[in-house]
Each structure stands twice: as structure tokens, then as C-alpha cells.
N, CA, C and O of each residue as an XYZ file, in Angstrom:
812
protein
N      -0.719    -25.412     27.815
C      -0.841    -24.717     26.519
C      -2.258    -24.893     25.990
O      -2.790    -26.002     26.021
N      -2.868    -23.839     25.514
C      -4.242    -23.887     25.049
C      -4.331    -24.601     23.714
O      -3.550    -24.337     22.799
N      -5.306    -25.524     23.612
C      -5.531    -26.255     22.376
C      -6.384    -25.398     21.458
O      -7.510    -25.049     21.813
N      -5.868    -25.051     20.277
C      -6.634    -24.220     19.351
C      -6.937    -25.000     18.075
O      -7.028    -24.421     16.992
N      -7.091    -26.317     18.210
C      -7.444    -27.119     17.052
C      -8.838    -26.759     16.590
O      -9.614    -26.200     17.366
N      -9.186    -27.069     15.323
C     -10.490    -26.677     14.799
C     -11.661    -27.204     15.597
O     -12.727    -26.589     15.607
N     -11.483    -28.351     16.279
C     -12.603    -28.929     17.010
C     -12.844    -28.246     18.341
O     -13.901    -28.437     18.942
N     -11.888    -27.447     18.822
C     -12.039    -26.824     20.123
C     -12.130    -25.312     20.049
O     -12.266    -24.661     21.085
N     -12.059    -24.731     18.856
C     -12.178    -23.292     18.746
C     -13.604    -22.864     19.063
O     -14.543    -23.599     18.755
N     -13.790    -21.709     19.664
C     -15.131    -21.264     19.995
C     -15.961    -21.013     18.749
O     -15.437    -20.571     17.726
N     -17.252    -21.293     18.834
C     -18.158    -21.125     17.698
C     -18.728    -19.722     17.672
O     -19.924    -19.539     17.447
N     -17.903    -18.753     17.895
C     -18.311    -17.353     17.897
C     -18.478    -16.888     16.462
O     -17.490    -16.824     15.730
N     -19.707    -16.555     16.023
C     -19.912    -16.212     14.619
C     -19.230    -14.926     14.193
O     -19.121    -14.669     12.994
N     -18.771    -14.117     15.117
C     -18.064    -12.894     14.739
C     -16.574    -13.122     14.632
O     -15.864    -12.283     14.077
N     -16.077    -14.240     15.151
C     -14.651    -14.521     15.064
C     -13.816    -13.711     16.020
O     -12.590    -13.807     15.985
N     -14.446    -12.892     16.898
C     -13.664    -12.020     17.769
C     -12.856    -12.806     18.779
O     -11.877    -12.303     19.330
N     -13.274    -14.066     19.027
C     -12.532    -14.879     19.970
C     -11.572    -15.833     19.295
O     -11.031    -16.722     19.953
N     -11.343    -15.678     18.002
C     -10.504    -16.604     17.271
C      -9.037    -16.372     17.590
O      -8.657    -15.271     17.988
N      -8.196    -17.410     17.419
C      -6.762    -17.243     17.683
C      -6.128    -16.203     16.762
O      -5.144    -15.569     17.144
N      -6.665    -16.017     15.568
C      -6.082    -15.057     14.630
C      -6.212    -13.631     15.135
O      -5.266    -12.850     15.034
N      -7.380    -13.281     15.679
C      -7.613    -11.905     16.130
C      -8.368    -11.917     17.450
O      -9.550    -11.575     17.482
N      -7.708    -12.306     18.546
C      -8.392    -12.319     19.842
C      -8.939    -10.952     20.196
O      -8.316     -9.936     19.888
N     -10.086    -10.913     20.832
C     -10.724     -9.643     21.178
C      -9.768     -8.760     21.973
O      -9.171     -9.202     22.954
N      -9.629     -7.511     21.541
C      -8.770     -6.565     22.236
C      -7.315     -6.588     21.827
O      -6.536     -5.745     22.272
N      -6.931     -7.541     20.984
C      -5.539     -7.634     20.553
C      -5.238     -6.551     19.513
O      -6.162     -5.979     18.935
N      -3.955     -6.266     19.271
C      -3.623     -5.283     18.227
C      -4.202     -5.649     16.869
O      -4.658     -4.776     16.131
N      -4.188     -6.949     16.531
C      -4.767     -7.380     15.259
C      -6.249     -7.087     15.211
O      -6.759     -6.585     14.210
N      -6.942     -7.400     16.295
C      -8.382     -7.146     16.378
C      -8.678     -5.660     16.230
O      -9.596     -5.280     15.503
N      -7.910     -4.817     16.913
C      -8.143     -3.368     16.843
C      -7.843     -2.824     15.443
O      -8.551     -1.946     14.950
N      -6.783     -3.353     14.802
C      -6.438     -2.919     13.452
C      -7.563     -3.245     12.474
O      -7.979     -2.395     11.686
N      -8.051     -4.484     12.531
C      -9.104     -4.890     11.605
C     -10.397     -4.129     11.866
O     -11.108     -3.766     10.929
N     -10.700     -3.889     13.130
C     -11.912     -3.143     13.459
C     -11.797     -1.690     12.998
O     -12.769     -1.113     12.509
N     -10.618     -1.102     13.152
C     -10.415      0.277     12.698
C     -10.659      0.412     11.206
O     -11.093      1.465     10.737
N     -10.381     -0.656     10.452
C     -10.593     -0.612      9.002
C     -12.057     -0.412      8.651
O     -12.362      0.114      7.581
N     -12.973     -0.820      9.528
C     -14.399     -0.618      9.281
C     -14.747      0.867      9.202
O     -15.713      1.255      8.544
N     -13.958      1.683      9.872
C     -14.163      3.138      9.861
C     -13.277      3.794      8.806
O     -13.743      4.597      7.998
N     -12.003      3.442      8.824
C     -11.020      4.121      7.985
C     -11.260      3.882      6.500
O     -11.202      4.820      5.705
N     -11.532      2.626      6.116
C     -11.653      2.296      4.692
C     -12.771      3.054      3.990
O     -12.509      3.721      2.989
N     -14.015      2.977      4.480
C     -15.079      3.681      3.742
C     -14.933      5.197      3.766
O     -15.310      5.869      2.806
N     -14.388      5.746      4.860
C     -14.219      7.198      4.925
C     -13.115      7.663      3.974
O     -13.270      8.677      3.293
N     -12.006      6.928      3.923
C     -10.938      7.266      2.987
C     -11.442      7.231      1.553
O     -11.159      8.127      0.758
N     -12.199      6.177      1.233
C     -12.660      6.048     -0.141
C     -13.724      7.082     -0.479
O     -13.794      7.551     -1.615
N     -14.549      7.439      0.494
C     -15.509      8.517      0.276
C     -14.765      9.815     -0.038
O     -15.156     10.563     -0.935
N     -13.697     10.072      0.706
C     -12.887     11.269      0.448
C     -12.267     11.212     -0.943
O     -12.258     12.211     -1.663
N     -11.744     10.038     -1.325
C     -11.109      9.896     -2.642
C     -12.103     10.166     -3.765
O     -11.813     10.931     -4.685
N     -13.280      9.536     -3.689
C     -14.246      9.702     -4.778
C     -14.870     11.092     -4.793
O     -15.285     11.576     -5.846
N     -14.939     11.737     -3.627
C     -15.424     13.117     -3.595
C     -14.448     14.035     -4.315
O     -14.853     14.908     -5.082
N     -13.156     13.830     -4.061
C     -12.147     14.650     -4.753
C     -12.140     14.337     -6.244
O     -12.038     15.244     -7.069
N     -12.250     13.043     -6.598
C     -12.336     12.685     -8.014
C     -13.510     13.398     -8.682
O     -13.378     13.946     -9.777
N     -14.671     13.382     -7.997
C     -15.878     13.976     -8.570
C     -15.714     15.474     -8.805
O     -16.267     16.024     -9.757
N     -14.953     16.125     -7.936
C     -14.769     17.580     -8.033
C     -13.614     17.940     -8.968
O     -13.737     18.841     -9.797
N     -12.493     17.231     -8.829
C     -11.258     17.625     -9.520
C     -10.939     16.800    -10.755
O     -10.020     17.144    -11.499
N     -11.671     15.728    -10.990
C     -11.401     14.889    -12.149
C     -10.772     13.561    -11.759
O     -10.195     13.425    -10.680
N     -10.892     12.574    -12.661
C     -10.459     11.212    -12.357
C      -8.958     11.002    -12.489
O      -8.476      9.883    -12.313
N      -8.214     12.057    -12.796
C      -6.755     11.944    -12.825
C      -6.118     12.848    -11.774
O      -4.946     13.209    -11.880
N      -6.908     13.212    -10.751
C      -6.373     14.091     -9.705
C      -5.410     13.306     -8.807
O      -5.785     12.254     -8.290
N      -4.190     13.788     -8.611
C      -3.203     13.027     -7.836
C      -3.555     12.889     -6.358
O      -3.285     11.851     -5.754
N      -4.155     13.925     -5.767
C      -4.527     13.831     -4.351
C      -5.588     12.766     -4.147
O      -5.521     11.981     -3.201
N      -6.573     12.744     -5.043
C      -7.610     11.715     -4.962
C      -6.996     10.333     -5.156
O      -7.403      9.373     -4.501
N      -6.021     10.229     -6.050
C      -5.391      8.938     -6.321
C      -4.652      8.407     -5.095
O      -4.679      7.207     -4.822
N      -3.995      9.300     -4.360
C      -3.297      8.872     -3.138
C      -4.311      8.351     -2.113
O      -4.101      7.300     -1.506
N      -5.410      9.091     -1.925
C      -6.467      8.632     -1.025
C      -7.046      7.299     -1.500
O      -7.381      6.430     -0.695
N      -7.154      7.156     -2.808
C      -7.668      5.935     -3.433
C      -6.801      4.732     -3.052
O      -7.315      3.702     -2.617
N      -5.494      4.870     -3.217
C      -4.580      3.760     -2.901
C      -4.664      3.401     -1.417
O      -4.734      2.223     -1.065
N      -4.656      4.406     -0.557
C      -4.741      4.142      0.883
C      -6.084      3.506      1.237
O      -6.148      2.613      2.082
N      -7.148      3.964      0.596
C      -8.457      3.376      0.840
C      -8.527      1.935      0.384
O      -9.168      1.107      1.032
N      -7.873      1.625     -0.731
C      -7.850      0.247     -1.223
C      -7.159     -0.681     -0.225
O      -7.623     -1.795      0.017
N      -6.064     -0.224      0.346
C      -5.364     -1.022      1.360
C      -6.270     -1.248      2.564
O      -6.384     -2.363      3.073
N      -6.914     -0.170      3.011
C      -7.793     -0.275      4.177
C      -8.975     -1.191      3.906
O      -9.402     -1.928      4.795
N      -9.507     -1.154      2.691
C     -10.629     -2.037      2.358
C     -10.204     -3.502      2.366
O     -10.999     -4.377      2.710
N      -8.948     -3.775      1.987
C      -8.461     -5.145      2.095
C      -8.535     -5.640      3.531
O      -8.956     -6.768      3.788
N      -8.120     -4.784      4.470
C      -8.204     -5.141      5.893
C      -9.658     -5.273      6.336
O      -9.985     -6.142      7.144
N     -10.520     -4.423      5.816
C     -11.939     -4.497      6.174
C     -12.523     -5.842      5.776
O     -13.254     -6.456      6.553
N     -12.210     -6.304      4.576
C     -12.747     -7.593      4.124
C     -12.188     -8.735      4.973
O     -12.896     -9.702      5.255
N     -10.928     -8.627      5.378
C     -10.364     -9.622      6.290
C     -11.122     -9.602      7.621
O     -11.393    -10.655      8.199
N     -11.463     -8.397      8.108
C     -12.265     -8.276      9.334
C     -13.548     -9.078      9.215
O     -13.908     -9.825     10.124
N     -14.236     -8.921      8.093
C     -15.493     -9.646      7.897
C     -15.227    -11.146      7.783
O     -16.035    -11.956      8.238
N     -14.106    -11.517      7.182
C     -13.759    -12.939      7.062
C     -13.605    -13.587      8.430
O     -13.871    -14.780      8.575
N     -13.177    -12.821      9.445
C     -13.034    -13.394     10.790
C     -14.385    -13.604     11.464
O     -14.457    -14.245     12.513
N     -15.456    -13.073     10.874
C     -16.784    -13.232     11.459
C     -17.520    -14.465     10.959
O     -18.562    -14.822     11.508
N     -17.001    -15.119      9.932
C     -17.660    -16.301      9.378
C     -16.840    -17.533      9.738
O     -15.657    -17.408     10.056
N     -17.443    -18.727      9.695
C     -16.689    -19.940     10.029
C     -15.431    -20.075      9.180
O     -15.465    -19.908      7.961
N     -14.328    -20.379      9.842
C     -13.043    -20.431      9.158
C     -12.951    -21.492      8.078
O     -12.173    -21.350      7.134
N     -13.737    -22.561      8.205
C     -13.666    -23.633      7.217
C     -14.637    -23.485      6.076
O     -14.788    -24.409      5.276
N     -15.307    -22.340      5.974
C     -16.340    -22.169      4.956
C     -15.764    -21.648      3.649
O     -14.707    -21.017      3.627
N     -16.475    -21.922      2.561
C     -16.097    -21.369      1.264
C     -16.212    -19.853      1.266
O     -15.421    -19.162      0.624
N     -17.200    -19.338      1.992
C     -17.365    -17.889      2.073
C     -16.139    -17.248      2.714
O     -15.654    -16.221      2.241
N     -15.640    -17.850      3.786
C     -14.446    -17.312      4.436
C     -13.252    -17.310      3.500
O     -12.489    -16.345      3.457
N     -13.091    -18.399      2.746
C     -11.982    -18.473      1.791
C     -12.138    -17.426      0.696
O     -11.168    -16.781      0.298
N     -13.376    -17.262      0.210
C     -13.623    -16.268     -0.826
C     -13.348    -14.860     -0.346
O     -12.808    -14.039     -1.088
N     -13.720    -14.575      0.897
C     -13.451    -13.257      1.463
C     -11.950    -12.990      1.547
O     -11.490    -11.899      1.208
N     -11.189    -13.983      1.999
C      -9.744    -13.785      2.105
C      -9.105    -13.590      0.734
O      -8.239    -12.731      0.566
N      -9.532    -14.387     -0.249
C      -8.974    -14.257     -1.596
C      -9.261    -12.884     -2.188
O      -8.364    -12.221     -2.708
N     -10.519    -12.467     -2.105
C     -10.870    -11.173     -2.697
C     -10.365     -9.999     -1.864
O     -10.195     -8.898     -2.388
N     -10.125    -10.220     -0.579
C      -9.534     -9.161      0.240
C      -8.171     -8.778     -0.309
O      -7.846     -7.597     -0.427
N      -7.374     -9.791     -0.645
C      -6.021     -9.544     -1.146
C      -6.045     -9.127     -2.617
O      -5.522     -8.074     -2.979
N      -6.660     -9.966     -3.464
C      -6.654     -9.690     -4.901
C      -7.459     -8.434     -5.233
O      -7.073     -7.656     -6.105
N      -8.580     -8.238     -4.533
C      -9.386     -7.043     -4.777
C      -8.665     -5.775     -4.370
O      -8.773     -4.752     -5.046
N      -7.922     -5.834     -3.259
C      -7.150     -4.665     -2.829
C      -6.057     -4.339     -3.836
O      -5.792     -3.170     -4.116
N      -5.418     -5.383     -4.384
C      -4.374     -5.164     -5.393
C      -4.969     -4.499     -6.638
O      -4.428     -3.515     -7.144
N      -6.087     -5.047     -7.124
C      -6.721     -4.484     -8.311
C      -7.223     -3.072     -8.087
O      -7.086     -2.209     -8.955
N      -7.806     -2.840     -6.921
C      -8.319     -1.513     -6.587
C      -7.177     -0.503     -6.512
O      -7.265      0.586     -7.080
N      -6.113     -0.869     -5.813
C      -4.966      0.033     -5.685
C      -4.323      0.291     -7.040
O      -3.801      1.379     -7.283
N      -4.357     -0.707     -7.926
C      -3.765     -0.532     -9.252
C      -4.434      0.607    -10.005
O      -3.771      1.363    -10.715
N      -5.753      0.732     -9.848
C      -6.454      1.839    -10.495
C      -6.045      3.186     -9.878
O      -5.989      4.205    -10.567
N      -5.764      3.170     -8.584
C      -5.279      4.388     -7.954
C      -3.918      4.791     -8.480
O      -3.678      5.968     -8.749
N      -3.016      3.818     -8.632
C      -1.698      4.122     -9.202
C      -1.820      4.542    -10.664
O      -1.052      5.373    -11.149
N      -2.803      3.952    -11.365
C      -3.021      4.358    -12.746
C      -3.444      5.823    -12.816
O      -3.037      6.553    -13.720
N      -4.267      6.245    -11.850
C      -4.659      7.660    -11.808
C      -3.446      8.558    -11.546
O      -3.355      9.661    -12.084
N      -2.518      8.075    -10.715
C      -1.292      8.838    -10.480
C      -0.496      8.953    -11.779
O       0.016     10.025    -12.102
N      -0.390      7.846    -12.529
C       0.300      7.878    -13.824
C      -0.357      8.893    -14.757
O       0.330      9.658    -15.434
N      -1.689      8.898    -14.789
C      -2.394      9.834    -15.666
C      -2.140     11.282    -15.253
O      -2.030     12.167    -16.101
N      -2.049     11.515    -13.938
C      -1.790     12.886    -13.479
C      -0.414     13.379    -13.926
O      -0.168     14.584    -13.975
N       0.484     12.440    -14.252
C       1.827     12.791    -14.723
C       1.909     12.829    -16.246
O       2.977     13.024    -16.825
N       0.739     12.635    -16.884
C       0.702     12.706    -18.339
C       0.862     11.388    -19.051
O       0.971     11.361    -20.277
N       0.878     10.281    -18.310
C       1.030      8.970    -18.934
C      -0.307      8.468    -19.477
O      -1.373      8.935    -19.075
N      -0.228      7.511    -20.397
C      -1.431      6.924    -20.990
C      -2.059      5.955    -19.989
O      -1.339      5.156    -19.391
N      -3.386      6.000    -19.787
C      -4.040      5.096    -18.829
C      -3.812      3.630    -19.173
O      -3.865      3.245    -20.341
N      -3.562      2.826    -18.165
C      -3.375      1.387    -18.377
C      -4.629      0.748    -18.963
O      -4.538     -0.186    -19.759
N      -5.800      1.250    -18.570
C      -7.042      0.642    -19.043
C      -7.213      0.800    -20.555
O      -8.041      0.118    -21.159
N      -6.438      1.691    -21.165
C      -6.501      1.876    -22.616
C      -5.405      1.099    -23.340
O      -5.295      1.172    -24.564
N      -4.598      0.360    -22.589
C      -3.486     -0.381    -23.174
C      -3.880     -1.841    -23.406
O      -4.903     -2.308    -22.905
N      -3.063     -2.543    -24.163
C      -3.285     -3.963    -24.424
C      -2.169     -4.770    -23.782
O      -1.345     -4.226    -23.046
N      -2.143     -6.044    -24.054
C      -1.106     -6.913    -23.504
C      -1.247     -7.096    -22.011
O      -2.351     -7.271    -21.495
N      -0.118     -7.055    -21.317
C      -0.119     -7.307    -19.874
C      -0.961     -6.299    -19.103
O      -1.413     -6.591    -17.996
N      -1.179     -5.119    -19.674
C      -1.933     -4.076    -18.980
C      -3.385     -4.458    -18.741
O      -4.041     -3.894    -17.865
N      -3.893     -5.419    -19.518
C      -5.303     -5.792    -19.344
C      -5.547     -6.479    -18.004
O      -6.693     -6.630    -17.582
N      -4.473     -6.895    -17.337
C      -4.626     -7.540    -16.028
C      -5.339     -6.645    -15.032
O      -6.007     -7.133    -14.121
N      -5.201     -5.336    -15.201
C      -5.799     -4.406    -14.253
C      -7.329     -4.525    -14.231
O      -7.955     -4.273    -13.201
N      -7.923     -4.905    -15.348
C      -9.385     -4.947    -15.439
C     -10.005     -6.068    -14.618
O     -10.871     -5.787    -13.789
N      -9.602     -7.341    -14.806
C     -10.197     -8.391    -13.968
C      -9.854     -8.235    -12.498
O     -10.683     -8.521    -11.633
N      -8.636     -7.784    -12.205
C      -8.277     -7.576    -10.802
C      -9.121     -6.475    -10.183
O      -9.535     -6.573     -9.028
N      -9.372     -5.429    -10.955
C     -10.196     -4.340    -10.448
C     -11.603     -4.792    -10.126
O     -12.201     -4.306     -9.165
N     -12.150     -5.718    -10.913
C     -13.509     -6.201    -10.678
C     -13.608     -7.095     -9.451
O     -14.704     -7.338     -8.944
N     -12.470     -7.587     -8.972
C     -12.512     -8.406     -7.756
C     -12.840     -7.571     -6.525
O     -13.256     -8.115     -5.502
N     -12.656     -6.240     -6.614
C     -13.022     -5.423     -5.460
C     -14.529     -5.374     -5.245
O     -14.976     -5.651     -4.131
N     -15.348     -5.034     -6.259
C     -16.790     -5.113     -6.021
C     -17.260     -6.526     -5.701
O     -18.255     -6.700     -4.998
N     -16.555     -7.542     -6.209
C     -16.900     -8.917     -5.825
C     -16.678     -9.116     -4.335
O     -17.467     -9.789     -3.672
N     -15.605     -8.533     -3.804
C     -15.359     -8.648     -2.358
C     -16.488     -7.994     -1.571
O     -16.877     -8.486     -0.511
N     -17.019     -6.876     -2.092
C     -18.149     -6.222     -1.427
C     -19.381     -7.113     -1.464
O     -20.125     -7.183     -0.485
N     -19.604     -7.795     -2.585
C     -20.747     -8.713     -2.679
C     -20.619     -9.840     -1.665
O     -21.612    -10.248     -1.061
N     -19.403    -10.347     -1.472
C     -19.195    -11.405     -0.480
C     -19.372    -10.865      0.940
O     -19.866    -11.577      1.814
N     -18.973     -9.618      1.173
C     -19.222     -8.982      2.467
C     -20.729     -8.913      2.714
O     -21.195     -9.192      3.819
N     -21.482     -8.544      1.689
C     -22.941     -8.490      1.810
C     -23.504     -9.855      2.158
O     -24.398     -9.962      2.997
N     -22.990    -10.901      1.521
C     -23.442    -12.256      1.810
C     -23.125    -12.634      3.254
O     -23.942    -13.255      3.934
N     -21.939    -12.257      3.716
C     -21.571    -12.537      5.106
C     -22.498    -11.810      6.068
O     -22.940    -12.392      7.059
N     -22.797    -10.547      5.790
C     -23.714     -9.794      6.635
C     -25.074    -10.490      6.702
O     -25.671    -10.600      7.773
N     -25.559    -10.958      5.544
C     -26.859    -11.628      5.501
C     -26.834    -12.905      6.333
O     -27.783    -13.187      7.065
N     -25.773    -13.666      6.229
C     -25.683    -14.923      6.979
C     -25.563    -14.679      8.475
O     -25.937    -15.533      9.279
N     -25.041    -13.516      8.849
C     -24.950    -13.162     10.263
C     -26.249    -12.547     10.779
O     -26.351    -12.186     11.951
N     -27.248    -12.432      9.885
C     -28.550    -11.937     10.295
C     -28.716    -10.439     10.235
O     -29.690     -9.904     10.767
N     -27.777     -9.740      9.592
C     -27.833     -8.272      9.499
C     -28.312     -7.909      8.091
O     -27.509     -7.657      7.192
N     -29.631     -7.887      7.923
C     -30.207     -7.847      6.575
C     -30.089     -6.494      5.898
O     -29.702     -6.422      4.732
N     -30.421     -5.405      6.615
C     -30.393     -4.125      5.896
C     -28.979     -3.710      5.510
O     -28.793     -3.185      4.412
N     -27.966     -3.918      6.362
C     -26.608     -3.613      5.880
C     -26.215     -4.502      4.700
O     -25.503     -4.064      3.797
N     -26.685     -5.759      4.711
C     -26.376     -6.663      3.608
C     -26.958     -6.144      2.299
O     -26.295     -6.181      1.262
N     -28.202     -5.658      2.349
C     -28.853     -5.129      1.150
C     -28.117     -3.893      0.645
O     -27.898     -3.740     -0.557
N     -27.737     -3.011      1.569
C     -27.045     -1.777      1.184
C     -25.690     -2.088      0.546
O     -25.340     -1.515     -0.486
N     -24.939     -2.986      1.156
C     -23.613     -3.320      0.628
C     -23.736     -4.031     -0.716
O     -22.924     -3.798     -1.612
N     -24.733     -4.890     -0.867
C     -24.922     -5.566     -2.152
C     -25.255     -4.551     -3.245
O     -24.726     -4.637     -4.353
N     -26.126     -3.594     -2.940
C     -26.439     -2.543     -3.913
C     -25.182     -1.756     -4.275
O     -24.974     -1.418     -5.440
N     -24.343     -1.464     -3.275
C     -23.092     -0.749     -3.527
C     -22.164     -1.572     -4.416
O     -21.485     -1.025     -5.284
N     -22.136     -2.893     -4.197
C     -21.279     -3.765     -5.009
C     -21.704     -3.743     -6.472
O     -20.863     -3.789     -7.370
N     -23.019     -3.671     -6.711
C     -23.535     -3.645     -8.079
C     -23.270     -2.287     -8.732
O     -22.886     -2.215     -9.899
N     -23.479     -1.215     -7.966
C     -23.342      0.127     -8.525
C     -21.898      0.602     -8.616
O     -21.595      1.526     -9.371
N     -21.002     -0.025     -7.850
C     -19.597      0.398     -7.839
C     -18.990      0.403     -9.243
O     -18.486      1.437     -9.680
N     -19.023     -0.736     -9.968
C     -18.417     -0.698    -11.307
C     -19.162      0.221    -12.265
O     -18.552      0.789    -13.171
N     -20.466      0.379    -12.083
C     -21.220      1.302    -12.938
C     -20.671      2.716    -12.769
O     -20.409      3.412    -13.751
N     -20.498      3.134    -11.509
C     -20.024      4.491    -11.235
C     -18.596      4.702    -11.683
O     -18.263      5.762    -12.213
N     -17.739      3.700    -11.479
C     -16.314      3.905    -11.727
C     -15.899      3.605    -13.162
O     -14.972      4.229    -13.678
N     -16.567      2.662    -13.810
C     -16.231      2.406    -15.209
C     -16.745      3.544    -16.091
O     -16.075      3.968    -17.033
N     -17.953      4.032    -15.768
C     -18.534      5.131    -16.536
C     -18.083      6.501    -16.039
O     -18.456      7.525    -16.611
N     -17.275      6.521    -14.966
C     -16.775      7.786    -14.397
C     -17.900      8.744    -14.006
O     -17.873      9.927    -14.344
N     -18.892      8.207    -13.287
C     -20.011      9.015    -12.805
C     -19.709      9.407    -11.365
O     -20.009      8.657    -10.435
N     -19.119     10.577    -11.184
C     -18.636     10.993     -9.871
C     -19.724     11.080     -8.820
O     -19.524     10.644     -7.686
N     -20.877     11.639     -9.176
C     -21.958     11.775     -8.209
C     -22.440     10.439     -7.688
O     -22.669     10.278     -6.489
N     -22.594      9.473     -8.593
C     -23.026      8.134     -8.187
C     -21.968      7.473     -7.308
O     -22.305      6.800     -6.334
N     -20.690      7.660     -7.643
C     -19.610      7.085     -6.844
C     -19.652      7.610     -5.413
O     -19.431      6.855     -4.467
N     -19.934      8.893     -5.253
C     -20.020      9.481     -3.913
C     -21.194      8.886     -3.142
O     -21.060      8.549     -1.966
N     -22.342      8.756     -3.801
C     -23.528      8.173     -3.143
C     -23.246      6.739     -2.694
O     -23.611      6.348     -1.585
N     -22.598      5.962     -3.555
C     -22.254      4.581     -3.220
C     -21.360      4.547     -1.986
O     -21.548      3.712     -1.101
N     -20.393      5.451     -1.929
C     -19.484      5.473     -0.789
C     -20.160      5.927      0.498
O     -19.824      5.437      1.576
N     -21.100      6.847      0.402
C     -21.872      7.240      1.591
C     -22.627      6.043      2.134
O     -22.657      5.825      3.345
N     -23.239      5.262      1.248
C     -23.964      4.063      1.674
C     -23.030      3.072      2.365
O     -23.407      2.448      3.357
N     -21.814      2.928      1.843
C     -20.851      2.016      2.453
C     -20.385      2.524      3.812
O     -20.197      1.730      4.733
N     -20.199      3.826      3.950
C     -19.822      4.385      5.253
C     -20.879      4.034      6.297
O     -20.548      3.571      7.388
N     -22.141      4.253      5.964
C     -23.225      3.999      6.914
C     -23.301      2.525      7.274
O     -23.412      2.177      8.450
N     -23.243      1.661      6.276
C     -23.387      0.228      6.542
C     -22.188     -0.330      7.304
O     -22.360     -1.170      8.187
N     -20.984      0.121      6.980
C     -19.801     -0.393      7.685
C     -19.735      0.128      9.115
O     -19.333     -0.606     10.017
N     -20.123      1.382      9.339
C     -20.128      1.901     10.706
C     -21.134      1.155     11.561
O     -20.926      0.975     12.761
N     -22.227      0.718     10.943
C     -23.229     -0.033     11.715
C     -22.665     -1.344     12.228
O     -23.126     -1.863     13.244
N     -21.660     -1.891     11.528
C     -21.096     -3.175     11.932
C     -20.179     -3.063     13.140
O     -19.801     -4.084     13.714
N     -19.809     -1.845     13.542
C     -18.948     -1.684     14.714
C     -19.598     -2.273     15.954
O     -18.915     -2.844     16.805
N     -20.909     -2.139     16.060
C     -21.605     -2.679     17.219
C     -21.510     -4.181     17.316
O     -21.509     -4.738     18.413
N     -21.428     -4.853     16.160
C     -21.320     -6.314     16.193
C     -19.991     -6.724     16.796
O     -19.916     -7.690     17.556
N     -18.925     -5.979     16.452
C     -17.605     -6.288     16.993
C     -17.577     -6.059     18.496
O     -17.042     -6.876     19.246
N     -18.155     -4.945     18.934
C     -18.114     -4.613     20.353
C     -18.909     -5.592     21.207
O     -18.575     -5.831     22.368
N     -19.967     -6.158     20.623
C     -20.798     -7.087     21.391
C     -20.336     -8.520     21.260
O     -20.920     -9.419     21.864
N     -19.284     -8.745     20.469
C     -18.862    -10.116     20.178
C     -18.477    -10.886     21.420
O     -18.804    -12.066     21.548
N     -17.781    -10.226     22.344
C     -17.325    -10.932     23.526
C     -18.474    -11.288     24.465
O     -18.285    -12.071     25.396
N     -19.676    -10.721     24.235
C     -20.824    -11.030     25.077
C     -21.736    -12.074     24.458
O     -22.762    -12.427     25.039
N     -21.367    -12.577     23.269
C     -22.179    -13.567     22.603
C     -21.883    -14.943     23.173
O     -20.757    -15.204     23.597
N     -22.885    -15.840     23.193
C     -22.643    -17.170     23.732
C     -21.713    -17.990     22.840
O     -21.409    -19.140     23.158
């Protein structure tokens, strides 16, 4: 039986050889697919929002699906950093909580399309949507930090800029800026596919 204790796990900085997502496994393929699916879904969602309005139901459905995919994307990046690091823990936390908060805004858009009052305008328990929603751009900032630590500087800069501009575009409902931010994320996340493919060839 293979020993997978922390002292004997491979020091592969991409995590592709980790027991959680061995290279070529269904888990590995699912997480890698999120690098493509998540930014493209969200680009589609924000493009429809920009054209049809922020309460468009079709955009909201794409939004929710994109939020789920982005959660998997952040988990993908978490497998590339040392498992015992604070960064890895932060990525996992924001992957889950950020996806929940992000998806909540998508469901809120669905509610608005049905004529309901937006949760962001409510008080009491409804205010939970705001801090949870902000955990999504925080997850992007942590992804940028992970990219930088892995030596991929220009994608790190692009993702960090997207993390800063994300709440600006979405809180102020600036559709054009939201689309630009998502285009930048598509480019930077697609660039990371090569890191996954080369992982098994790393020492």
C-alpha cells in the first residue's frame, strides 16, 4: 500500500501528483476543466447582463453556473500550492464561501426577474449576501497570489487587477467594465492550462 503521509508526498508545486487529484484522474480532469468553463460561463453571464439588464433571468442562470464552476477553479489552484500552507487553506475556504456568495447574487437576480425586491436592499438576515459576495473577489486575489508564488507573474497581475475591479463593476452595475474584467480572466485562466499539462514533467 502506498504511503501518502505528508512527509512522503511529492513536492510537486502544481499538486497534479497529489493523492487528492492524481494526474489524469476524473477529479483532476474536472478541476482542470473548470479553468476553461468558469471564466467563459461568467463572461457569457456578464455579457448578457450588460445587454439585457442586471435582472435578466438567462444571465442569472449562467451566473449561478459560473459561480459553481469558479468554486472548482479555485480548488484547482489550491491543489497547486503546498497543502499545509495558509494560502492553500485560504483558497479552499474562499472557494466554498465565495462560490456560495457569488451564486447567491445570481439567485437574487432570478428573484428580481420575478418581480421580487432585491436582497441587497433588505435588512436583517439578508445582509449576509454582502460579505459572502465579497469573498469571491477575495478568492481571485488569493488565486493571483498563488500564481505569483508559482512564478507566473503576468497572469498574477491580471487576476489581481480583476479581483480589484470585480466589485467596482458589479456593485456599481457597470456592464462594460464587468465584461472587460471577465475577458481578462478568460485569458489568464486559459494560460494556466499549460501549467497543468506540464505538471507531470516537473521534477
